TORNU-572488 format. One record per residue (C-alpha): residue in one letter; x, y, z. Coordinates in steps of 0.2 Angstrom, whole numbers, plus 2048, in hexadecimal, padded with zeros to 3 digits. Layout:
N
PT  residuo   c1   c2   c3
PT        A    X    Y    Z
...
//
This chain:
147
PT  residuo   c1   c2   c3
PT        M  3C1  637  577
PT        E  3B2  62C  57F
PT        L  3A4  628  576
PT        R  390  629  581
PT        G  383  626  578
PT        D  385  631  568
PT        E  38F  63C  56C
PT        A  3A1  63F  56F
PT        V  3A9  644  580
PT        T  3BA  648  581
PT        R  3C4  648  590
PT        L  3D1  652  596
PT        P  3E1  64F  59E
PT        R  3E2  64F  5B1
PT        G  3E5  660  5B6
PT        A  3E0  668  5A5
PT        I  3DC  67A  5A4
PT        K  3CB  67D  5A0
PT        F  3C5  690  597
PT        S  3B6  68C  59F
PT        K  3BC  68F  5B2
PT        A  3C5  6A0  5AE
PT        F  3B9  6AC  5B3
PT        P  3B3  6A2  5C3
PT        A  3C3  6A2  5C7
PT        Y  3CC  6B4  5C7
PT        V  3BB  6B8  5D1
PT        T  3BF  6A9  5DD
PT        C  3D1  6B4  5E1
PT        M  3C8  6C3  5E4
PT        R  3BB  6BB  5F0
PT        K  3C8  6B6  5FB
PT        Y  3CF  6C8  5F8
PT        A  3DB  6C7  606
PT        V  3D7  6B2  60C
PT        F  3EA  6AD  60F
PT        S  3E4  69C  617
PT        G  3E0  68D  60C
PT        R  3E4  686  5FA
PT        A  3E3  68D  5EA
PT        S  3E5  683  5D8
PT        L  3F1  682  5CB
PT        A  3E3  68A  5BF
PT        E  3DE  694  5CC
PT        Y  3EB  69E  5CD
PT        W  3F0  69D  5BA
PT        W  3DE  6A3  5B5
PT        Y  3E2  6B1  5C1
PT        F  3F5  6B6  5BD
PT        T  3EE  6B5  5A9
PT        F  3DE  6BF  5AC
PT        N  3EC  6CF  5B6
PT        L  3F9  6CD  5A8
PT        F  3EA  6D1  59A
PT        F  3E0  6DC  5A2
PT        P  3EC  6EA  5A2
PT        I  3ED  6E6  58E
PT        V  3D9  6E6  58B
PT        V  3D9  6F7  596
PT        A  3E6  701  589
PT        F  3DC  6FA  579
PT        F  3CD  6FF  580
PT        L  3D2  70F  58A
PT        G  3DE  713  579
PT        V  3CC  712  56B
PT        V  3BF  718  577
PT        M  3CF  72A  57A
PT        G  3D2  729  56A
PT        V  3C0  72C  561
PT        A  3BF  737  56F
PT        G  3CF  743  567
PT        A  3D7  740  579
PT        T  3EC  743  575
PT        K  3F9  734  577
PT        H  3FE  73B  587
PT        E  3EA  73B  58D
PT        T  3E7  72A  589
PT        V  3FA  724  590
PT        G  3F3  72B  5A2
PT        A  3E3  724  5A1
PT        V  3EA  713  59C
PT        N  3F6  715  5AA
PT        A  3E9  71C  5B7
PT        V  3DC  70E  5B4
PT        N  3EB  700  5B5
PT        G  3F0  708  5C4
PT        I  3E2  708  5CC
PT        Y  3E1  6F6  5C8
PT        I  3F2  6EF  5CC
PT        L  3EF  6F8  5DF
PT        A  3DD  6EF  5E1
PT        T  3E4  6DF  5DA
PT        I  3F6  6DE  5E5
PT        T  3ED  6D6  5F7
PT        P  3E2  6C9  5EC
PT        S  3F2  6C5  5E1
PT        F  3FE  6C1  5F1
PT        A  3EF  6B7  5F9
PT        V  3ED  6AD  5E8
PT        V  400  6A9  5E9
PT        S  400  6A5  5FB
PT        R  3F3  69A  5F7
PT        R  3FA  690  5EB
PT        L  409  68E  5F2
PT        H  400  684  603
PT        D  3F6  67A  5F5
PT        V  409  673  5F1
PT        G  40B  672  605
PT        K  417  67E  606
PT        S  414  68E  610
PT        A  410  6A1  60C
PT        W  422  6A7  612
PT        S  42A  69C  604
PT        Y  424  6AD  5FB
PT        C  432  6B7  604
PT        W  43E  6B0  5F9
PT        C  439  6BA  5EA
PT        F  444  6C7  5F0
PT        T  450  6BE  5E8
PT        I  454  6BA  5D8
PT        I  457  6A6  5DB
PT        G  448  6A6  5E7
PT        A  43D  6AE  5DB
PT        L  443  6A1  5CE
PT        Y  43B  693  5DD
PT        V  42D  69B  5E2
PT        W  428  69B  5D1
PT        Y  42E  688  5CE
PT        L  421  685  5DF
PT        I  415  68E  5D6
PT        L  416  682  5C7
PT        Q  416  672  5CF
PT        P  403  668  5CF
PT        S  3F8  66A  5DC
PT        Q  3FA  65E  5EC
PT        A  3EE  64E  5EB
PT        G  3E1  64E  5FC
PT        P  3E2  659  60B
PT        N  3F3  662  611
PT        K  3F6  66C  620
PT        Y  3ED  67D  617
PT        G  3DE  672  614
PT        E  3D5  666  608
PT        P  3D7  669  5F3
PT        E  3CB  678  5EC
PT        E  3C4  676  5DB
PT        I  3BD  683  5D2
//
């Protein structure tokens, strides 16, 4: 913590993920719907991943409440939840591949490294690559991008 005048300024560690950047990161990924070139920061990838992880849960809860109040049966509710989440998954397949591709570029690897996911050991390797910090400065895939 650092003091400036009458206010205390808290400095976050380098690379710290700020919650205020969650929605802009998701919007960035959706705007770059099919952009497989360039780079994606670790924060951009994780916020997109987190949103996609929790969206189906929020949809299930919301539809469960709404349809429960409306008097729908359990099977109708499950069908509605599956339909909405299925449409969402289909809509986000391309941007999901694109952000992983850009994330691999950010650590200096080709997007073709994603093909390793067809094997169990390879999937662990790709996961390891995704978790790596960004390369500092420009690499052969471009300048680093900040959200």
